[in-house]
C-alpha positions in Angstrom: 87.9 95.3 97.8 87.1 94.0 101.3 90.7 92.7 101.8 92.1 95.9 100.6 89.9 98.0 102.9 90.7 95.7 105.8 94.4 96.0 105.0 94.2 99.8 104.9 92.7 99.8 108.4 95.2 97.2 109.8 98.2 99.1 108.3 97.0 102.4 109.6 96.6 101.0 113.1 100.0 99.3 112.9 101.9 102.2 111.5 99.9 105.2 112.7 101.3 107.0 109.7 100.0 109.2 106.9 102.3 107.2 104.6 100.2 104.0 105.1 98.2 104.4 101.9 101.5 104.3 99.9 102.4 101.1 101.8 99.0 99.5 101.1 99.2 100.3 97.4 102.7 99.0 97.1 102.1 95.8 99.0 99.0 95.0 96.9 100.8 95.7 93.6 103.8 93.6 94.6 103.2 91.3 97.6 106.8 90.0 97.6 109.5 92.6 97.6 112.9 93.6 98.7 112.9 96.1 101.6 115.6 98.2 99.9 113.5 98.5 96.7 110.5 99.8 98.6 112.7 102.2 100.7 114.2 103.6 97.5 110.8 103.8 95.8 109.3 105.8 98.7 112.3 108.1 98.8 112.3 108.8 95.1 108.6 108.9 94.3 107.1 110.3 97.6 110.0 112.1 99.3 109.6 109.8 102.3 112.8 109.5 104.4 114.5 106.1 104.2 114.5 105.7 107.9 110.8 106.4 108.1 110.1 103.7 105.5 112.4 101.3 107.3 110.5 101.9 110.6 107.1 101.4 108.9 108.2 98.1 107.5 109.5 97.0 110.9 106.1 97.9 112.5 104.3 95.8 109.8 106.6 92.8 110.5 106.1 93.2 114.2 102.4 93.3 113.7 102.7 90.1 111.6 101.2 91.8 108.6 104.4 91.3 106.6 106.6 88.2 106.8 110.3 88.0 106.2 111.2 85.4 103.6 114.9 86.2 103.7 116.6 88.0 106.5 118.6 91.1 105.6 122.1 91.6 106.7 125.1 93.5 105.6 124.6 94.6 102.0 121.8 92.1 101.4 118.3 93.5 101.9 115.4 91.5 103.4 112.8 90.0 101.2 109.3 90.6 102.6 105.9 89.4 101.7 102.2 89.9 102.4 101.2 86.3 103.0 97.4 87.0 103.4 97.2 88.3 99.8 99.4 85.4 98.4 97.1 82.8 100.1 94.0 84.5 98.7 95.4 84.7 95.2 96.3 81.0 95.2 92.7 80.3 96.2 
């Protein structure tokens, strides 16, 4: 729970968004994901504009909370991960 609470605080600071709780929940449930999948999920499930989600992900990358495993470009979406959780899970 401590990592989760710390992540909530860090994400809130990095994004300054009311949507940050959705980000934290999504990142903890799936720490490796395609940006396009998360953008679609947020649009469909929460009514969050695609550009808003894109900007939130960019802020988390810039804050080094998320890491890019594969660069996006053209029709290929980026693959992002939350390395802190992956390292913790591997023990």
